[in-house]
N, C-alpha and C positions, 0 to 999 in steps of 0.2 A: 492493499497492503499499508503504504505509508499516510495514506489519509487517516487512518486511525479506526478502521471499522472494526468492530468486536471480532473476536475469533481469528485475528491476525496478528502478527509480530509487531506491527506499527502500533496497534492498539495497546498491546502491552507495554511497549516502550513509552508511548504518551502518558499511559495511566501511571506507570512508575515515577516519571519525571514530576507530572502534575501531583501526585500524591506526596512527594517529598517537598516540592514547592510549597504545598498548602501547609504541611505540617510546620516547615520553617517559617510560617508566616507571611509567605509572599501570595496572598490570596489574588491581589490584583494582578500578579504576572499569570497566575493560573486562568483568570476570566480572558486576559488577553490572549494567552495560548489557545484556549478553546475556542475563541471567536476566529483566530487564523486558522484552526483546524477546520471550522465549518466552511469557512470562505475557500480554503484549499480543497475541500471535498466537493464543493458546488463546482469550482474551476474543473476539476477532474471529471466530473459527472457531465458537465456540458461538452468536454472534450470527447467523452466516450460516444454520447449522442450524437455529435456531429459526425464522428469517424464512421458510425456504424449503422446510424438510423436516418441520416439525411441523405438526398440524391446530391450527387456530385454538382459542383457550380458549372463546370462544363461539360455538357454531355458529350459522349463519344459520337463520332461520324458515323454513320450507318454503314453497316458492312465491316467495320472494324472490331476486332475482339481484344479485349484486355487480358494479358497474361496474368493469372493470380500466382503469387509466390508458392512455391512448394518448398518449404522447409525441409532441410535434410533430416535423417534420422537422429544424428547427433543433437541438432538444435532442438528438435522435439523433446528428447531425453534431457536435456539441460533446462529447458522450460519447464517440463513436468516436474523436475527436481525442486527447482526453485518454488514453484507453486506449492508442493507438498511441504517443504520446509517452512515456508510462510503460515500454512495453515496448521501444521503440527505444533510450530513455537507459538501461535496464537491460542490454540487450545489447551497446550499443555507448556506453559512458559517456566514452570520449574525445572524442566530438563536442562534449560540453559542458565537459568537464574541461580540455581543451586551451584554450579559449575563456577560461575563468575564470583559467587559469593565465598567460595572456598579458595579461590584464587586471591581474592583481595587480601592486602596485609593488615589492614585493621579489623 
């Protein structure tokens, strides 16, 4: 999402801001923003790898079981909706951008 991967709404937002900054003559600011985006992406990637692909630092005692969270149906629906909106607005940004452009007074 907000790391700016293509086909997500975070990418569309960053691309729009960076494009306008570049057109306005702030090339240096776009470069700084891109470097920050790359650094943020690797921070998020490292976090995901640590959470899902590395063994826990403290192993569980033998014979103890860990309860895995079982999210309710409502939580699953809300998460699915959030993922769907992020992907749809990333793939078809004009759905929202046209509405916003029509609402602006200038």
